[in-house]
C-alpha positions as CSV (number, residue, x, y, z in Angstrom):
1,M,-15.5,25.3,15.3
2,E,-17.2,22.1,16.2
3,L,-15.2,18.9,16.0
4,D,-17.2,17.1,13.5
5,I,-17.1,20.1,11.0
6,A,-13.3,20.4,11.4
7,I,-13.0,16.6,10.7
8,Q,-15.0,16.9,7.5
9,K,-12.9,19.8,6.3
10,F,-9.7,17.9,7.2
11,I,-10.8,14.8,5.2
12,K,-11.7,17.0,2.2
13,Y,-8.2,18.7,2.4
14,R,-6.5,15.2,2.6
15,I,-8.4,13.9,-0.5
16,Y,-8.4,16.9,-2.9
17,V,-5.2,18.7,-1.9
18,Q,-2.8,16.0,-0.6
19,R,-4.5,13.3,-2.9
20,I,-4.0,10.5,-0.5
21,S,-4.8,6.8,-1.6
22,Q,-8.1,5.1,-1.0
23,N,-6.6,3.0,1.9
24,S,-5.4,6.2,3.5
25,R,-8.9,7.7,3.2
26,S,-10.5,4.8,4.9
27,C,-8.0,4.7,7.6
28,D,-8.3,8.5,8.2
29,K,-12.1,8.3,8.4
30,W,-12.0,5.3,10.8
31,A,-9.5,6.9,13.2
32,L,-11.3,10.3,13.2
33,R,-14.7,8.8,13.5
34,R,-13.5,6.8,16.6
35,F,-11.9,9.9,18.1
36,H,-15.2,11.9,17.6
37,E,-17.2,9.1,19.3
38,F,-14.7,9.0,22.1
39,M,-14.8,12.8,22.7
40,F,-18.6,12.8,22.5
41,T,-18.7,9.9,25.1
42,K,-16.2,11.7,27.4
43,Y,-18.0,15.1,27.5
44,S,-21.6,14.0,26.7
45,R,-21.8,16.6,23.9
46,I,-20.3,17.7,20.6
47,I,-17.3,19.8,21.7
48,D,-15.3,22.6,19.8
49,V,-11.9,21.9,18.6
50,E,-10.5,24.5,21.0
51,E,-11.5,22.4,23.9
52,I,-9.2,19.5,23.0
53,T,-6.3,19.1,25.5
54,F,-3.2,16.9,25.8
55,D,-5.0,14.8,28.3
56,D,-7.7,14.0,25.8
57,F,-4.9,12.7,23.4
58,V,-3.4,10.6,26.1
59,D,-6.9,9.2,27.2
60,Y,-7.7,8.4,23.6
61,S,-4.5,6.3,23.3
62,E,-5.4,4.4,26.5
63,F,-8.9,3.9,25.2
64,M,-7.6,2.4,21.9
65,E,-5.1,0.1,23.7
66,N,-7.6,-1.3,26.2
67,N,-10.8,-1.9,24.1
68,E,-11.8,-4.0,21.1
69,F,-13.1,-2.6,17.9
70,R,-14.6,-3.8,14.6
71,R,-11.9,-3.1,12.0
72,W,-13.1,-1.4,8.8
73,R,-12.3,-4.4,6.8
74,S,-14.2,-6.9,8.9
75,L,-17.7,-6.4,10.4
76,A,-17.8,-9.8,11.9
77,K,-16.1,-9.5,15.3
78,K,-14.3,-7.1,17.5
79,V,-10.6,-7.5,17.9
80,K,-7.9,-5.6,19.9
81,L,-5.8,-3.4,17.7
82,S,-2.1,-4.2,17.2
83,H,0.5,-1.8,18.5
84,N,1.3,-0.4,15.0
85,S,-2.4,0.2,14.3
86,I,-2.7,2.3,17.5
87,V,0.5,4.3,16.5
88,K,-1.1,4.9,13.1
89,H,-4.2,6.2,14.6
90,Q,-2.2,8.4,17.0
91,Q,-0.4,9.9,14.0
92,I,-3.7,10.5,12.1
93,I,-5.1,12.5,15.2
94,R,-1.9,14.4,15.7
95,T,-1.9,15.3,12.0
96,F,-5.5,16.5,12.2
97,L,-4.7,18.6,15.3
98,K,-1.6,20.0,13.6
99,W,-3.8,21.0,10.6
100,C,-6.3,22.7,12.9
101,Y,-3.3,24.6,14.6
102,C,-2.0,25.7,11.1
103,N,-5.5,27.0,10.2
104,K,-5.8,28.8,13.6
105,F,-8.7,26.7,14.7
106,I,-6.8,25.9,17.9
107,A,-4.1,27.8,19.8
108,T,-2.1,24.6,21.0
109,D,0.4,23.0,18.7
110,F,-0.1,19.2,19.3
111,W,2.9,18.4,17.1
112,I,5.1,18.5,20.2
113,M,3.2,15.5,21.5
114,K,5.2,12.3,21.0
115,V,3.6,9.1,19.7
116,W,4.7,5.7,20.3
117,N,7.5,4.0,18.2
118,I,6.4,1.8,15.5
119,E,7.6,-1.9,15.9
120,R,9.5,-2.8,12.8
121,R,9.0,-6.2,11.3
122,E,12.1,-8.3,11.2
123,N,11.0,-10.6,8.5
124,I,9.5,-9.4,5.2
125,S,7.8,-11.6,2.6
126,V,10.1,-12.1,-0.3
127,L,9.6,-14.5,-3.2
128,S,12.4,-16.6,-4.8
129,H,13.3,-16.1,-8.5
130,D,11.7,-19.5,-9.2
131,E,8.5,-18.5,-7.5
132,I,8.3,-15.4,-9.5
133,K,8.8,-17.4,-12.8
134,Q,6.1,-19.7,-11.7
135,F,3.6,-16.9,-11.2
136,F,4.3,-15.8,-14.8
137,E,4.0,-19.4,-16.1
138,V,0.9,-20.4,-14.1
139,A,-1.0,-17.2,-15.2
140,E,-0.5,-18.3,-18.9
141,Q,-2.1,-21.7,-18.3
142,N,-5.5,-20.2,-17.6
143,E,-8.1,-21.3,-20.2
144,K,-9.6,-17.8,-20.7
145,R,-7.1,-15.7,-22.5
146,I,-8.3,-12.4,-21.2
147,V,-7.9,-13.6,-17.6
148,W,-4.3,-14.9,-18.1
149,I,-3.2,-11.7,-20.0
150,R,-4.6,-9.6,-17.1
151,D,-3.1,-11.7,-14.4
152,S,0.3,-12.1,-16.0
153,L,0.4,-8.3,-16.7
154,L,-0.5,-7.7,-13.0
155,F,2.3,-9.8,-11.8
156,R,4.8,-8.4,-14.1
157,V,3.9,-4.7,-13.3
158,A,4.1,-5.5,-9.6
159,Y,7.6,-7.1,-10.0
160,Y,9.2,-4.9,-12.7
161,T,7.7,-1.4,-11.8
162,W,8.0,-1.7,-8.0
163,L,4.7,0.1,-7.5
164,R,2.4,-0.1,-4.6
165,R,-1.0,-2.0,-4.9
166,T,-3.2,1.2,-5.1
167,E,-0.8,2.7,-7.7
168,I,-1.0,-0.5,-9.8
169,L,-4.7,-0.7,-9.7
170,N,-5.0,3.0,-10.8
171,L,-2.8,2.5,-13.9
172,T,-4.2,3.4,-17.3
173,F,-3.5,2.1,-20.8
174,E,-2.0,5.5,-21.8
175,Q,0.7,4.9,-19.1
176,L,1.6,1.3,-19.8
177,L,1.8,1.8,-23.6
178,C,4.7,4.2,-23.4
179,D,8.0,3.0,-24.7
180,D,10.0,2.5,-21.5
181,Q,8.8,4.9,-18.8
182,F,5.7,6.9,-17.7
183,Q,4.9,9.6,-15.1
184,L,2.8,8.8,-12.1
185,I,1.4,10.9,-9.2
186,G,2.2,8.6,-6.3
187,K,2.1,8.7,-2.5
188,K,2.0,12.3,-1.0
189,A,1.0,13.7,-4.4
190,R,4.6,13.6,-5.7
191,A,5.2,13.1,-9.4
192,R,7.5,10.2,-10.1
193,T,9.0,8.5,-13.1
194,V,8.6,4.7,-13.6
195,Y,11.0,2.7,-15.7
196,F,10.6,-0.7,-17.4
197,D,12.3,-2.5,-20.3
198,K,11.1,-4.7,-23.3
199,E,12.1,-7.9,-21.4
200,S,9.3,-7.4,-18.9
201,R,6.8,-7.7,-21.8
202,I,4.6,-5.0,-20.1
203,K,3.8,-3.0,-23.1
204,E,3.3,-6.1,-25.3
205,L,0.7,-7.6,-22.9
206,A,-1.0,-4.2,-22.2
207,L,-1.5,-3.8,-25.9
208,E,-3.1,-7.3,-26.3
209,L,-5.2,-6.9,-23.2
210,K,-6.5,-3.5,-24.5
211,Y,-7.5,-5.4,-27.8
212,L,-9.3,-8.2,-25.8
213,Y,-11.1,-5.6,-23.8
214,S,-12.3,-3.7,-26.9
215,K,-13.8,-6.9,-28.4
216,E,-16.3,-7.1,-25.4
217,F,-16.4,-3.6,-24.0
218,W,-15.9,0.1,-25.1
219,I,-12.5,1.0,-24.0
220,D,-10.6,4.4,-23.9
221,W,-6.8,5.2,-23.4
222,N,-7.7,6.8,-19.9
223,D,-9.4,3.6,-18.7
224,F,-8.0,1.5,-16.0
225,V,-6.0,-1.5,-17.1
226,F,-6.9,-4.0,-14.4
227,R,-10.6,-4.7,-14.3
228,S,-12.9,-7.5,-13.2
229,V,-13.8,-9.8,-16.1
230,A,-15.6,-12.5,-14.1
231,Y,-18.9,-10.5,-14.3
232,P,-18.9,-8.4,-17.6
233,Q,-22.1,-6.6,-16.6
234,H,-20.2,-4.9,-13.8
235,W,-17.1,-4.0,-15.8
236,S,-15.5,-2.4,-12.6
237,Q,-12.0,-1.8,-11.5
238,L,-10.3,-4.6,-9.6
239,S,-10.7,-4.1,-5.9
240,N,-8.2,-4.8,-3.2
241,W,-10.2,-7.8,-2.2
242,S,-10.2,-9.1,-5.8
243,V,-6.4,-8.9,-5.9
244,Y,-6.3,-10.7,-2.6
245,F,-8.3,-13.6,-3.9
246,I,-6.3,-13.7,-7.2
247,L,-3.1,-14.1,-5.1
248,I,-4.7,-16.8,-2.9
249,N,-5.7,-18.8,-6.1
250,Y,-2.2,-18.7,-7.6
251,K,-0.7,-19.3,-4.2
252,T,-2.5,-22.7,-4.2
253,K,-1.6,-23.5,-7.7
254,I,2.1,-22.9,-7.1
255,W,2.0,-24.9,-3.8
256,I,3.2,-22.1,-1.6
257,D,2.8,-22.8,2.1
258,P,-0.7,-21.5,3.0
259,K,0.7,-20.0,6.4
260,R,3.2,-17.9,4.5
261,R,2.2,-14.2,4.2
262,L,1.9,-13.2,0.6
263,T,0.5,-9.9,-0.8
264,L,1.1,-7.9,-4.0
265,H,3.7,-5.9,-1.9
266,S,5.7,-9.1,-1.7
267,F,6.7,-8.5,-5.4
268,R,8.0,-5.0,-4.4
269,H,10.0,-6.5,-1.6
270,T,11.5,-9.0,-4.0
271,F,12.4,-6.2,-6.5
272,A,14.3,-4.4,-3.8
273,T,16.0,-7.4,-2.4
274,T,17.1,-8.6,-5.9
275,L,18.6,-5.2,-6.8
276,L,20.7,-5.2,-3.5
277,E,21.8,-8.8,-4.1
278,N,23.0,-7.8,-7.6
279,G,25.1,-4.9,-6.5
280,A,22.9,-1.8,-6.3
281,N,23.5,0.4,-3.4
282,L,20.9,1.4,-0.8
283,R,20.6,5.0,-2.0
284,E,19.7,3.9,-5.6
285,V,17.1,1.5,-4.3
286,Q,15.7,4.2,-2.0
287,L,15.2,6.5,-5.0
288,L,13.6,3.7,-7.1
289,L,11.1,2.8,-4.3
290,W,10.4,6.5,-3.6
291,H,11.2,6.2,0.2
292,S,11.3,9.5,1.8
293,S,13.7,8.0,4.5
294,I,16.6,5.7,4.1
295,H,15.5,3.9,7.3
296,S,12.4,2.5,5.3
297,T,14.8,1.0,2.7
298,E,17.1,-0.7,5.4
299,I,14.6,-3.5,6.0
300,Y,15.9,-5.0,2.7
301,T,19.4,-5.3,3.9
302,H,18.8,-8.7,5.5
303,I,21.5,-11.2,4.5
304,P,20.7,-14.9,3.9
305,T,22.5,-17.5,6.0
306,I,24.1,-19.1,2.9
307,K,25.9,-15.7,2.1
308,L,27.1,-15.4,5.6
309,R,28.6,-18.8,5.5
310,A,30.2,-18.0,2.2
311,C,31.7,-14.8,3.7
312,S,33.2,-16.7,6.6
313,Q,35.2,-18.8,4.0
314,L,37.1,-15.7,3.0
315,L,39.1,-15.9,6.2
316,H,40.9,-19.1,5.0
317,L,44.6,-18.3,4.3
318,S,44.9,-21.0,1.6
């Protein structure tokens, strides 16, 4: 089977069977397209999947490390990929070759090929409790009611339900208007239960947002909650870039340092850190965050300097 045909079949499998997110689709397509172009340049023809060797995998890794590329989010300039980006692409290519092996397109099991280790970030972006409250309060100061209801609901869902960005943007009114929990098909196509309480005001704000939507547009229970209201003629779902600019706007209003990294995922980090500080154990937080490995949850075990200083006081004999 030719490489380009195998890649198309693999992407369809990832989308319709494994139900990967939009970001994962884009990353898979980017990495596989680059791999196809590399193999075409190396052999000056479209090769069959059976012709791929371990040396090709190694050569492709070196090619990714030593060259600059236009990232899929930016068409302006070429940049060198970070170490973790290269590791991600190695994992995608290895998963593709493993899929080919399982479907008997190739005879070599590339899963034995080791990829580089991911460099773990030592510092994660965590918001303080005061900053979380400021996000809620500043959102309610917007003159357009439909905007502040949407933004306030967005921040509350991000903090109280610990969902990832793509999962939040794909939420429907049918899910948020439940009593205190709802089912969600999340990462790796696994069904999960999301819990929230009345103090979060999620159901209250979702009900009001649905009413405001219905005054201007026709709305259904299965429609997405978070939509663009700046241009009513489009009436489209909020994109990742829209969320990014919303956060930049509120970041300026709250006077947060412009150099400080802040994303919607920061609310998820804050949720996990708050739970651990209030006595939840690591295993409970792992289950709530839907981490498949406890090592992913261990990044939240950072201890502030103030707490370390307080612990040292326990040594006094008086």
